[in-house]
N, C-alpha and C positions, 0 to 999 in steps of 0.2 A: 562072254567078252563084254566089258563095260564100254558103253558108247561115250565118246568124248563130247562134252558140252561145248556148243559154239559160244565163243566169247565176243563181247562188243568192247571196243576201246573208245572211250570218250575223247572226242577231238579237242575239247577244252583243257581237261586236266590229265588225260591219259589213263584214268581209272578203267581197269578191265573188270567187267562183270558178265555173268551169264546172260546170253541174249534171251530176253523174254518177249521180244517183238513189241516193245512199248514205243509208241509214237514219239518222235523227237519233239522237244518243245520249240515253239516258234521264237521265243524271246532269247534263248541261249544257244551257244555253240556247244551242245551237249547231247549225249544219247538220252533216250527216254529212261534208261536204267539208272544213269547217274542223276538225272533230274528227280527221279523217284526218291533217291537217297537224300537229296536236298529237301524234298518235301517232308521226309521223316525228321530231318534236323529242324526244319521250320516249325513243325508241330512241337518239338521239344522247346525251342527258343520262345515261341509264343506262349507256351504253357508256364513259363517262368514267372510271368507277371512281375518282373523286376522293375524297379524305378529307373534303371539305367538303359533298359530296352536293348538288350544284347542282340535281339533279332535283327536290328539294323546292321550290325557288324556282319552277321551271317549273310544278309542280302548283298552287301557291298563286296564281301570276299568272294562269294559264289559268282557274282556278276563279273567281277574283274578276271577271275580265273576262267570264265567261260565266254570271254569276248571273242568276236569274230563271226563269220558266217551270217552276215546280215544284221547283226545286233545293232541297235541304234547307237550312234556316236554319243549321244547325251547319256545313255545308260552306262557306257564304259567310263566316260569322264566323271560322272557323278559317283560311281563306285570307287574310282581311284581317289577322288577328292574326299570321299567318306573315310577311306583307309588312311589317307594323310592326316586328317583331323583326329582320327582315333589313335593312330600309332605315334605320330610325331607330336601332336598337341595334347594327347590324353583325353579327348572328348568321349563322353558316354554315347551310347547309341541314340539316346534322346536328343543330345546336343547335335549329333551328326544329322539326325532327321531335321532339325531346325535349319542347319546349314543347307541341306537339300531344298527345303522350302524357300529359303531366301534366294538361292541360285535360280530356282524355277521362275522367279519373278523378274529376272534379268534376261532380256533378249540377247542371245548369243548364238553364233553359228558354230556349233561344236565340230571340231575336226575329227577325222578318222585317225586314230592313234595306232602306230605300228605295234604289233603284238610282241610279247617277250620271246626271246630266243632261248632263255633258260627253261629247264624243265621244273615243274612244280614237284616239291617233295612231299607235300601233304594234300590230301583230298578230303572231300566231305565224308567219305567212308572212314577215314582215319579218326575223324571227330566222333562219328557215331560208334566206333568200336570202344570208345572210352566209357567208363561207368558214368551214368547221369549224375550231375552235381558238379562238384569242384573239379574232378578229373576231366570231365567233358568240357567244362568252361575253360580250363587251362589249355586244352588241345585246340579249342576254337580260337583262342588268342594266338597260339602257335601257327595255326593255319593262316590267320590274318597276316602275321609277320612274313610267312613264306610267300604269300601272294604279293605282298608289298615289295619284298626283295626281288621277285622276278620282274616286276615292273620298274626296276631301278632306272632304266633308260628314260622314263617319263617323270621322274621325281621333280626335276627342275620345272618342267612344264606345269605340273600339278600345283606346285608352290606358287609359281608366277601367276597362273590364272586365278587361283584362290585369292591371292593378294589383290589382283586387279579387279575382280568382280565383287569382292566382299570387303571393300574398304569401309 
């Protein structure tokens, strides 16, 4: 008789993976198993050595998708602002990184933002399932759009705070 594997469900994105008893990350509302997948994707995006720095988009997408459970308010806000600049304004990861640097120089009391009620359709695992290269990069972009869509209830706030702090 085959023993059933215990599964862990990520509280951030809902990804179900076999329980490997990996410690939960302190920075994200995620299981250790999901965070391990994010580290795999990070290895891929960092190895791209592209001028556009797609790694920044992966950071912002994962952070927004795994908000909650004690994550710093500034982390959630910056990730949403990064997605806004990338998706709505067409900024590269390098340009988004510059936006983050400019924001970090402005003192601001970042609020706690209500989490999305919508379920995410794409997870880091879906990105990793794609063949490295164009296919994976396209899926990364789809993941960004999915996470941004789920945070639709905060789009106006993100646009307004960006305009206010980055005039």
